[in-house]
DOBA-237618 format. One record per atom (N, C-alpha, C): z, y negated, x; residue number from 1; atom name; residue in three letters. Coordinates in nm, 4 decimals, m for minus. Example, Ala and Ser with C-alpha at 12.3 -4.5 7.8 and 13.67 -1.06 7.14 Angstrom:
# residues 2
        c3        c2        c1  pos  site  code
    0.7800    0.5690    1.3190    1     N   ALA
    0.7800    0.4500    1.2300    1    CA   ALA
    0.7800    0.3300    1.3200    1     C   ALA
    0.7080    0.2250    1.2850    2     N   SER
    0.7140    0.1060    1.3670    2    CA   SER
    0.7870   m0.0030    1.2900    2     C   SER
# end
This chain:
# residues 143
        c3        c2        c1  pos  site  code
   12.5247   m4.0062   m8.5319    1     N   MET
   12.6137   m3.9203   m8.4577    1    CA   MET
   12.7037   m4.0066   m8.3705    1     C   MET
   12.8336   m3.9958   m8.3850    2     N   PRO
   12.9273   m4.0779   m8.3039    2    CA   PRO
   12.9247   m4.0341   m8.1588    2     C   PRO
   12.9482   m4.1326   m8.0726    3     N   ASN
   12.9504   m4.0977   m7.9308    3    CA   ASN
   13.0863   m4.0362   m7.8928    3     C   ASN
   13.0989   m3.9998   m7.7690    4     N   ARG
   13.2158   m3.9279   m7.7226    4    CA   ARG
   13.3453   m4.0038   m7.7436    4     C   ARG
   13.3454   m4.1333   m7.7124    5     N   ALA
   13.4656   m4.2160   m7.7299    5    CA   ALA
   13.5082   m4.2202   m7.8761    5     C   ALA
   13.4126   m4.2321   m7.9654    6     N   GLN
   13.4419   m4.2354   m8.1081    6    CA   GLN
   13.4979   m4.1011   m8.1555    6     C   GLN
   13.4410   m3.9941   m8.1081    7     N   ARG
   13.4925   m3.8591   m8.1478    7    CA   ARG
   13.6363   m3.8406   m8.1011    7     C   ARG
   13.6630   m3.8845   m7.9779    8     N   ARG
   13.8008   m3.8701   m7.9284    8    CA   ARG
   13.8970   m3.9577   m8.0069    8     C   ARG
   13.8554   m4.0787   m8.0379    9     N   ALA
   13.9417   m4.1683   m8.1169    9    CA   ALA
   13.9672   m4.1098   m8.2536    9     C   ALA
   13.8640   m4.0526   m8.3170   10     N   ASN
   13.8818   m3.9895   m8.4484   10    CA   ASN
   13.9772   m3.8702   m8.4390   10     C   ASN
   13.9645   m3.7908   m8.3342   11     N   ALA
   14.0525   m3.6755   m8.3174   11    CA   ALA
   14.1959   m3.7222   m8.2956   11     C   ALA
   14.2166   m3.8303   m8.2190   12     N   ARG
   14.3520   m3.8817   m8.1980   12    CA   ARG
   14.4133   m3.9300   m8.3281   12     C   ARG
   14.3325   m4.0052   m8.4034   13     N   ARG
   14.3815   m4.0546   m8.5335   13    CA   ARG
   14.4178   m3.9391   m8.6248   13     C   ARG
   14.3348   m3.8370   m8.6282   14     N   LYS
   14.3612   m3.7231   m8.7140   14    CA   LYS
   14.4879   m3.6509   m8.6701   14     C   LYS
   14.5070   m3.6333   m8.5391   15     N   ASN
   14.6293   m3.5675   m8.4881   15    CA   ASN
   14.7525   m3.6531   m8.5135   15     C   ASN
   14.7383   m3.7839   m8.5029   16     N   ASP
   14.8535   m3.8739   m8.5284   16    CA   ASP
   14.8941   m3.8663   m8.6753   16     C   ASP
   14.7956   m3.8559   m8.7626   17     N   MET
   14.8277   m3.8496   m8.9060   17    CA   MET
   14.8943   m3.7176   m8.9392   17     C   MET
   14.8572   m3.6093   m8.8753   18     N   ASN
   14.9144   m3.4794   m8.9021   18    CA   ASN
   15.0445   m3.4558   m8.8264   18     C   ASN
   15.0807   m3.5471   m8.7358   19     N   GLY
   15.1994   m3.5286   m8.6533   19    CA   GLY
   15.1784   m3.4273   m8.5426   19     C   GLY
   15.0556   m3.4020   m8.5075   20     N   GLU
   15.0239   m3.3032   m8.4048   20    CA   GLU
   14.9729   m3.3737   m8.2802   20     C   GLU
   15.0336   m3.4757   m8.2391   21     N   ARG
   14.9853   m3.5505   m8.1236   21    CA   ARG
   14.9936   m3.4610   m7.9985   21     C   ARG
   14.8828   m3.4469   m7.9331   22     N   ARG
   14.8727   m3.3692   m7.8096   22    CA   ARG
   14.9264   m3.2276   m7.8259   22     C   ARG
   14.8910   m3.1637   m7.9320   23     N   ALA
   14.9412   m3.0299   m7.9583   23    CA   ALA
   14.8897   m2.9324   m7.8523   23     C   ALA
   14.7658   m2.9489   m7.8084   24     N   SER
   14.7142   m2.8556   m7.7115   24    CA   SER
   14.7879   m2.8700   m7.5757   24     C   SER
   14.8174   m2.9953   m7.5366   25     N   ASP
   14.8918   m3.0149   m7.4140   25    CA   ASP
   15.0327   m2.9563   m7.4279   25     C   ASP
   15.0930   m2.9750   m7.5433   26     N   GLN
   15.2266   m2.9205   m7.5653   26    CA   GLN
   15.2241   m2.7662   m7.5609   26     C   GLN
   15.1181   m2.7095   m7.6143   27     N   GLY
   15.1081   m2.5632   m7.6119   27    CA   GLY
   15.0915   m2.5115   m7.4704   27     C   GLY
   15.0116   m2.5798   m7.3914   28     N   LEU
   14.9984   m2.5390   m7.2508   28    CA   LEU
   15.1317   m2.5539   m7.1765   28     C   LEU
   15.2006   m2.6619   m7.2027   29     N   PHE
   15.3300   m2.6844   m7.1377   29    CA   PHE
   15.4290   m2.5734   m7.1763   29     C   PHE
   15.4320   m2.5375   m7.3039   30     N   GLU
   15.5252   m2.4337   m7.3468   30    CA   GLU
   15.4867   m2.2975   m7.2889   30     C   GLU
   15.3569   m2.2718   m7.2761   31     N   ALA
   15.3142   m2.1456   m7.2152   31    CA   ALA
   15.3562   m2.1354   m7.0697   31     C   ALA
   15.3419   m2.2468   m6.9966   32     N   LYS
   15.3874   m2.2487   m6.8606   32    CA   LYS
   15.5384   m2.2347   m6.8508   32     C   LYS
   15.6104   m2.3008   m6.9383   33     N   ALA
   15.7565   m2.2929   m6.9393   33    CA   ALA
   15.8018   m2.1500   m6.9686   33     C   ALA
   15.7342   m2.0837   m7.0607   34     N   ASP
   15.7679   m1.9430   m7.0915   34    CA   ASP
   15.7409   m1.8536   m6.9714   34     C   ASP
   15.6294   m1.8779   m6.9012   35     N   ALA
   15.5984   m1.7965   m6.7845   35    CA   ALA
   15.7032   m1.8131   m6.6761   35     C   ALA
   15.7496   m1.9360   m6.6577   36     N   VAL
   15.8520   m1.9603   m6.5561   36    CA   VAL
   15.9842   m1.8970   m6.5999   36     C   VAL
   16.0176   m1.9082   m6.7299   37     N   ALA
   16.1431   m1.8508   m6.7786   37    CA   ALA
   16.1433   m1.6975   m6.7706   37     C   ALA
   16.0298   m1.6362   m6.7915   38     N   GLU
   16.0200   m1.4923   m6.7856   38    CA   GLU
   16.0076   m1.4441   m6.6421   38     C   GLU
   15.9847   m1.5345   m6.5480   39     N   GLY
   15.9770   m1.4984   m6.4083   39    CA   GLY
   15.8511   m1.4226   m6.3734   39     C   GLY
   15.7432   m1.4531   m6.4420   40     N   ARG
   15.6182   m1.3855   m6.4106   40    CA   ARG
   15.5756   m1.4156   m6.2673   40     C   ARG
   15.5322   m1.3112   m6.1996   41     N   LYS
   15.4880   m1.3274   m6.0602   41    CA   LYS
   15.3415   m1.3659   m6.0580   41     C   LYS
   15.3018   m1.4147   m5.9456   42     N   GLY
   15.1612   m1.4459   m5.9282   42    CA   GLY
   15.1477   m1.5774   m5.8513   42     C   GLY
   15.0317   m1.5948   m5.7888   43     N   VAL
   15.0045   m1.7142   m5.7148   43    CA   VAL
   14.9456   m1.8178   m5.8088   43     C   VAL
   14.9996   m1.9378   m5.8069   44     N   TRP
   14.9458   m2.0445   m5.8916   44    CA   TRP
   14.8144   m2.0934   m5.8295   44     C   TRP
   14.7180   m2.1087   m5.9151   45     N   ARG
   14.5902   m2.1654   m5.8717   45    CA   ARG
   14.5482   m2.2672   m5.9778   45     C   ARG
   14.4821   m2.3729   m5.9327   46     N   PRO
   14.4309   m2.4667   m6.0322   46    CA   PRO
   14.3362   m2.3936   m6.1256   46     C   PRO
   14.3299   m2.4381   m6.2516   47     N   SER
   14.2555   m2.3635   m6.3518   47    CA   SER
   14.1040   m2.3599   m6.3257   47     C   SER
   14.0496   m2.4571   m6.2543   48     N   ARG
   13.9079   m2.4616   m6.2380   48    CA   ARG
   13.8619   m2.4164   m6.0994   48     C   ARG
   13.9476   m2.3548   m6.0262   49     N   VAL
   13.9108   m2.3100   m5.8927   49    CA   VAL
   13.9057   m2.1585   m5.8937   49     C   VAL
   13.7984   m2.1065   m5.8431   50     N   GLU
   13.7888   m1.9613   m5.8349   50    CA   GLU
   13.8679   m1.9126   m5.7159   50     C   GLU
   13.9297   m1.7961   m5.7269   51     N   PRO
   14.0098   m1.7460   m5.6139   51    CA   PRO
   13.9230   m1.7163   m5.4934   51     C   PRO
   13.9779   m1.7473   m5.3781   52     N   VAL
   13.9087   m1.7229   m5.2529   52    CA   VAL
   13.9683   m1.5993   m5.1857   52     C   VAL
   13.8831   m1.5073   m5.1493   53     N   GLU
   13.9310   m1.3894   m5.0803   53    CA   GLU
   13.9694   m1.4243   m4.9380   53     C   GLU
   14.0894   m1.3812   m4.8984   54     N   GLN
   14.1327   m1.4099   m4.7623   54    CA   GLN
   14.0975   m1.2921   m4.6735   54     C   GLN
   14.0349   m1.3260   m4.5636   55     N   VAL
   13.9893   m1.2226   m4.4700   55    CA   VAL
   14.0991   m1.1974   m4.3682   55     C   VAL
   14.1392   m1.0712   m4.3562   56     N   ARG
   14.2375   m1.0353   m4.2544   56    CA   ARG
   14.1648   m0.9615   m4.1430   56     C   ARG
   14.2012   m0.9962   m4.0224   57     N   HIS
   14.1392   m0.9283   m3.9098   57    CA   HIS
   14.2488   m0.8625   m3.8249   57     C   HIS
   14.2095   m0.7582   m3.7596   58     N   GLU
   14.3023   m0.6853   m3.6726   58    CA   GLU
   14.3325   m0.7695   m3.5476   58     C   GLU
   14.4579   m0.7631   m3.5039   59     N   LEU
   14.4953   m0.8346   m3.3827   59    CA   LEU
   14.4562   m0.7570   m3.2600   59     C   LEU
   14.4047   m0.8297   m3.1627   60     N   THR
   14.3733   m0.7647   m3.0351   60    CA   THR
   14.5023   m0.7445   m2.9560   60     C   THR
   14.5016   m0.6593   m2.8585   61     N   PRO
   14.6236   m0.6403   m2.7773   61    CA   PRO
   14.6745   m0.7669   m2.7130   61     C   PRO
   14.5827   m0.8566   m2.6728   62     N   GLN
   14.6256   m0.9824   m2.6123   62    CA   GLN
   14.6983   m1.0711   m2.7139   62     C   GLN
   14.6467   m1.0724   m2.8384   63     N   GLU
   14.7115   m1.1500   m2.9414   63    CA   GLU
   14.8493   m1.0920   m2.9764   63     C   GLU
   14.8597   m0.9611   m2.9768   64     N   LYS
   14.9897   m0.8977   m3.0038   64    CA   LYS
   15.0908   m0.9313   m2.8950   64     C   LYS
   15.0447   m0.9301   m2.7697   65     N   ASP
   15.1334   m0.9654   m2.6573   65    CA   ASP
   15.1786   m1.1105   m2.6682   65     C   ASP
   15.0840   m1.1994   m2.7046   66     N   ALA
   15.1164   m1.3398   m2.7192   66    CA   ALA
   15.2200   m1.3608   m2.8281   66     C   ALA
   15.2046   m1.2898   m2.9408   67     N   GLN
   15.3015   m1.3027   m3.0495   67    CA   GLN
   15.4374   m1.2493   m3.0078   67     C   GLN
   15.4407   m1.1416   m2.9313   68     N   ALA
   15.5666   m1.0871   m2.8850   68    CA   ALA
   15.6378   m1.1855   m2.7933   68     C   ALA
   15.5597   m1.2498   m2.7024   69     N   LYS
   15.6203   m1.3487   m2.6109   69    CA   LYS
   15.6744   m1.4678   m2.6865   69     C   LYS
   15.6005   m1.5146   m2.7864   70     N   VAL
   15.6439   m1.6267   m2.8673   70    CA   VAL
   15.7691   m1.5928   m2.9433   70     C   VAL
   15.7751   m1.4722   m3.0033   71     N   SER
   15.8937   m1.4347   m3.0794   71    CA   SER
   16.0140   m1.4198   m2.9880   71     C   SER
   15.9972   m1.3676   m2.8655   72     N   ALA
   16.1080   m1.3574   m2.7712   72    CA   ALA
   16.1544   m1.4960   m2.7298   72     C   ALA
   16.0596   m1.5852   m2.7059   73     N   ARG
   16.0937   m1.7206   m2.6665   73    CA   ARG
   16.1685   m1.7931   m2.7778   73     C   ARG
   16.1195   m1.7776   m2.9025   74     N   THR
   16.1855   m1.8462   m3.0118   74    CA   THR
   16.3226   m1.7880   m3.0400   74     C   THR
   16.3428   m1.6574   m3.0146   75     N   THR
   16.4752   m1.5977   m3.0303   75    CA   THR
   16.5716   m1.6574   m2.9306   75     C   THR
   16.5271   m1.6721   m2.8051   76     N   GLY
   16.6106   m1.7328   m2.7030   76    CA   GLY
   16.6477   m1.8764   m2.7383   76     C   GLY
   16.5469   m1.9527   m2.7859   77     N   TRP
   16.5738   m2.0900   m2.8259   77    CA   TRP
   16.6689   m2.0937   m2.9446   77     C   TRP
   16.6533   m1.9971   m3.0339   78     N   GLY
   16.7411   m1.9942   m3.1513   78    CA   GLY
   16.8862   m1.9704   m3.1146   78     C   GLY
   16.9087   m1.8822   m3.0169   79     N   ILE
   17.0466   m1.8564   m2.9743   79    CA   ILE
   17.1029   m1.9818   m2.9062   79     C   ILE
   17.0210   m2.0483   m2.8251   80     N   ALA
   17.0676   m2.1716   m2.7578   80    CA   ALA
   17.0972   m2.2794   m2.8592   80     C   ALA
   17.0141   m2.2906   m2.9636   81     N   LYS
   17.0406   m2.3915   m3.0677   81    CA   LYS
   17.1708   m2.3585   m3.1431   81     C   LYS
   17.1937   m2.2290   m3.1686   82     N   LEU
   17.3155   m2.1886   m3.2361   82    CA   LEU
   17.4391   m2.2248   m3.1541   82     C   LEU
   17.4305   m2.2010   m3.0249   83     N   ILE
   17.5426   m2.2365   m2.9400   83    CA   ILE
   17.5644   m2.3880   m2.9372   83     C   ILE
   17.4566   m2.4653   m2.9369   84     N   SER
   17.4682   m2.6109   m2.9394   84    CA   SER
   17.5338   m2.6580   m3.0669   84     C   SER
   17.4918   m2.6023   m3.1802   85     N   TRP
   17.5523   m2.6414   m3.3058   85    CA   TRP
   17.6976   m2.5985   m3.3146   85     C   TRP
   17.7297   m2.4815   m3.2594   86     N   LEU
   17.8687   m2.4385   m3.2568   86    CA   LEU
   17.9532   m2.5351   m3.1734   86     C   LEU
   17.9026   m2.5775   m3.0591   87     N   LEU
   17.9733   m2.6783   m2.9780   87    CA   LEU
   18.0002   m2.8056   m3.0599   87     C   LEU
   17.8995   m2.8507   m3.1304   88     N   ILE
   17.9153   m2.9746   m3.2083   88    CA   ILE
   18.0168   m2.9574   m3.3179   88     C   ILE
   18.0061   m2.8494   m3.3933   89     N   VAL
   18.0954   m2.8309   m3.5087   89    CA   VAL
   18.2392   m2.8070   m3.4612   89     C   VAL
   18.2570   m2.7203   m3.3614   90     N   LEU
   18.3931   m2.6911   m3.3147   90    CA   LEU
   18.4567   m2.8130   m3.2486   90     C   LEU
   18.3805   m2.8887   m3.1724   91     N   SER
   18.4385   m3.0060   m3.1093   91    CA   SER
   18.4709   m3.1159   m3.2106   91     C   SER
   18.3877   m3.1285   m3.3150   92     N   SER
   18.4213   m3.2278   m3.4175   92    CA   SER
   18.5450   m3.1871   m3.4961   92     C   SER
   18.5590   m3.0566   m3.5238   93     N   LEU
   18.6816   m3.0122   m3.5922   93    CA   LEU
   18.8040   m3.0325   m3.5018   93     C   LEU
   18.7864   m3.0010   m3.3722   94     N   ALA
   18.8976   m3.0230   m3.2777   94    CA   ALA
   18.9319   m3.1712   m3.2709   94     C   ALA
   18.8324   m3.2559   m3.2721   95     N   PHE
   18.8602   m3.4004   m3.2681   95    CA   PHE
   18.9364   m3.4449   m3.3924   95     C   PHE
   18.8973   m3.3928   m3.5098   96     N   LEU
   18.9698   m3.4304   m3.6312   96    CA   LEU
   19.1149   m3.3822   m3.6264   96     C   LEU
   19.1367   m3.2663   m3.5679   97     N   ILE
   19.2769   m3.2154   m3.5562   97    CA   ILE
   19.3528   m3.2964   m3.4550   97     C   ILE
   19.2929   m3.3230   m3.3367   98     N   LEU
   19.3605   m3.3980   m3.2321   98    CA   LEU
   19.3907   m3.5414   m3.2724   98     C   LEU
   19.3129   m3.5956   m3.3621   99     N   MET
   19.3328   m3.7338   m3.4046   99    CA   MET
   19.4654   m3.7517   m3.4745   99     C   MET
   19.5185   m3.6476   m3.5379  100     N   TRP
   19.6421   m3.6574   m3.6159  100    CA   TRP
   19.7656   m3.6134   m3.5383  100     C   TRP
   19.7465   m3.5665   m3.4150  101     N   ILE
   19.8614   m3.5258   m3.3315  101    CA   ILE
   19.9053   m3.6456   m3.2487  101     C   ILE
   20.0298   m3.6923   m3.2701  102     N   PRO
   20.0742   m3.8090   m3.1925  102    CA   PRO
   20.1134   m3.7690   m3.0514  102     C   PRO
   20.0976   m3.8620   m2.9585  103     N   GLY
   20.1423   m3.8439   m2.8223  103    CA   GLY
   20.0595   m3.7447   m2.7426  103     C   GLY
   19.9354   m3.7214   m2.7798  104     N   LEU
   19.8506   m3.6278   m2.7080  104    CA   LEU
   19.7923   m3.6961   m2.5830  104     C   LEU
   19.7838   m3.6262   m2.4718  105     N   PRO
   19.7302   m3.6928   m2.3514  105    CA   PRO
   19.5833   m3.7352   m2.3716  105     C   PRO
   19.5473   m3.8364   m2.3017  106     N   MET
   19.4120   m3.8906   m2.3165  106    CA   MET
   19.3070   m3.7932   m2.2641  106     C   MET
   19.3375   m3.7089   m2.1666  107     N   TRP
   19.2399   m3.6161   m2.1126  107    CA   TRP
   19.1942   m3.5152   m2.2165  107     C   TRP
   19.2842   m3.4776   m2.3111  108     N   ALA
   19.2478   m3.3837   m2.4161  108    CA   ALA
   19.1453   m3.4455   m2.5114  108     C   ALA
   19.1688   m3.5688   m2.5475  109     N   ILE
   19.0754   m3.6381   m2.6377  109    CA   ILE
   18.9399   m3.6608   m2.5689  109     C   ILE
   18.9456   m3.6989   m2.4416  110     N   LEU
   18.8204   m3.7192   m2.3681  110    CA   LEU
   18.7441   m3.5883   m2.3500  110     C   LEU
   18.8164   m3.4782   m2.3270  111     N   THR
   18.7481   m3.3493   m2.3128  111    CA   THR
   18.6734   m3.3108   m2.4401  111     C   THR
   18.7400   m3.3251   m2.5537  112     N   VAL
   18.6738   m3.2917   m2.6792  112    CA   VAL
   18.5548   m3.3840   m2.7044  112     C   VAL
   18.5688   m3.5118   m2.6710  113     N   THR
   18.4605   m3.6060   m2.6899  113    CA   THR
   18.3412   m3.5723   m2.6007  113     C   THR
   18.3682   m3.5345   m2.4759  114     N   ILE
   18.2609   m3.4995   m2.3832  114    CA   ILE
   18.1906   m3.3703   m2.4290  114     C   ILE
   18.2674   m3.2730   m2.4768  115     N   VAL
   18.2062   m3.1502   m2.5291  115    CA   VAL
   18.1172   m3.1797   m2.6468  115     C   VAL
   18.1592   m3.2698   m2.7335  116     N   PHE
   18.0780   m3.3083   m2.8491  116    CA   PHE
   17.9472   m3.3735   m2.7987  116     C   PHE
   17.9577   m3.4650   m2.7049  117     N   GLY
   17.8392   m3.5307   m2.6500  117    CA   GLY
   17.7441   m3.4320   m2.5857  117     C   GLY
   17.7969   m3.3372   m2.5107  118     N   LEU
   17.7113   m3.2356   m2.4479  118    CA   LEU
   17.6435   m3.1490   m2.5522  118     C   LEU
   17.7118   m3.1200   m2.6624  119     N   GLY
   17.6478   m3.0435   m2.7696  119    CA   GLY
   17.5304   m3.1179   m2.8316  119     C   GLY
   17.5498   m3.2502   m2.8522  120     N   VAL
   17.4403   m3.3295   m2.9088  120    CA   VAL
   17.3237   m3.3390   m2.8100  120     C   VAL
   17.3540   m3.3617   m2.6830  121     N   LEU
   17.2473   m3.3720   m2.5822  121    CA   LEU
   17.1755   m3.2396   m2.5639  121     C   LEU
   17.2488   m3.1288   m2.5758  122     N   SER
   17.1852   m2.9992   m2.5576  122    CA   SER
   17.0863   m2.9685   m2.6694  122     C   SER
   17.1026   m3.0278   m2.7861  123     N   LEU
   17.0019   m3.0119   m2.8925  123    CA   LEU
   16.8684   m3.0675   m2.8505  123     C   LEU
   16.8674   m3.1747   m2.7754  124     N   PHE
   16.7426   m3.2311   m2.7271  124    CA   PHE
   16.6793   m3.1419   m2.6195  124     C   PHE
   16.7627   m3.0740   m2.5433  125     N   ILE
   16.7116   m2.9900   m2.4354  125    CA   ILE
   16.6572   m2.8594   m2.4917  125     C   ILE
   16.7221   m2.8003   m2.5919  126     N   VAL
   16.6804   m2.6693   m2.6410  126    CA   VAL
   16.5899   m2.6765   m2.7625  126     C   VAL
   16.5326   m2.7919   m2.7868  127     N   ARG
   16.4450   m2.8026   m2.9050  127    CA   ARG
   16.3270   m2.7082   m2.8835  127     C   ARG
   16.2784   m2.6514   m2.9928  128     N   SER
   16.1675   m2.5554   m2.9796  128    CA   SER
   16.0365   m2.6287   m2.9567  128     C   SER
   15.9412   m2.5659   m2.8925  129     N   PRO
   15.8123   m2.6288   m2.8701  129    CA   PRO
   15.7386   m2.6498   m3.0034  129     C   PRO
   15.6651   m2.7586   m3.0083  130     N   HIS
   15.5973   m2.7917   m3.1357  130    CA   HIS
   15.4864   m2.6955   m3.1690  130     C   HIS
   15.4317   m2.6243   m3.0732  131     N   ASP
   15.3208   m2.5337   m3.1015  131    CA   ASP
   15.3632   m2.4037   m3.1668  131     C   ASP
   15.4924   m2.3737   m3.1770  132     N   VAL
   15.5372   m2.2525   m3.2417  132    CA   VAL
   15.6164   m2.2832   m3.3687  132     C   VAL
   15.5860   m2.3942   m3.4326  133     N   ASN
   15.6528   m2.4334   m3.5576  133    CA   ASN
   15.6015   m2.3441   m3.6677  133     C   ASN
   15.6880   m2.2630   m3.7288  134     N   PRO
   15.6392   m2.1714   m3.8346  134    CA   PRO
   15.6032   m2.2420   m3.9640  134     C   PRO
   15.6338   m2.3685   m3.9759  135     N   TYR
   15.6039   m2.4420   m4.0973  135    CA   TYR
   15.4721   m2.5199   m4.0928  135     C   TYR
   15.3949   m2.4969   m3.9858  136     N   LEU
   15.2635   m2.5610   m3.9725  136    CA   LEU
   15.1549   m2.4543   m3.9672  136     C   LEU
   15.0409   m2.4847   m4.0291  137     N   ASP
   14.9292   m2.3906   m4.0197  137    CA   ASP
   14.8463   m2.4225   m3.8944  137     C   ASP
   14.7338   m2.3580   m3.8824  138     N   ALA
   14.6489   m2.3747   m3.7609  138    CA   ALA
   14.6000   m2.5160   m3.7415  138     C   ALA
   14.5887   m2.5917   m3.8521  139     N   ASN
   14.5381   m2.7308   m3.8446  139    CA   ASN
   14.6499   m2.8330   m3.8298  139     C   ASN
   14.7745   m2.7866   m3.8212  140     N   GLY
   14.8867   m2.8797   m3.8076  140    CA   GLY
   14.9362   m2.9351   m3.9405  140     C   GLY
   14.8947   m2.8748   m4.0501  141     N   THR
   14.9362   m2.9203   m4.1837  141    CA   THR
   15.0621   m2.8462   m4.2250  141     C   THR
   15.1579   m2.9178   m4.2848  142     N   ALA
   15.2824   m2.8562   m4.3289  142    CA   ALA
   15.2548   m2.7566   m4.4378  142     C   ALA
   15.3169   m2.6401   m4.4282  143     N   VAL
   15.2960   m2.5348   m4.5259  143    CA   VAL
   15.4095   m2.5362   m4.6266  143     C   VAL
# end
């Protein structure tokens, strides 16, 4: 009786002679490609892992209040970030326009440059706290 390595080698030789090299892998690949093309829904799981039931628990009133405070805080930070980015974009566009106007006073160019600098510095001031990053799970792992 041939051992495992010999059986695999014989199977490879047989597949190579028939032109069916890695036919099973190709079939799996085509099945996955068809599933993606058809847009089948579902959560991908490794084939050898059994699904784990996720336990949902009800939020206590304190947890609900904490979530409301965090969402209000992040909304405020979001508006401040939007204003900072608007300052940066508008001042850079103004600088590009002012650059092509001849004979412009120096105070106009300096004003636009200072507004741009304030926009960049304000991004450091209004950065959101790291503990409310929606892209991290409870262990700090990127989701």
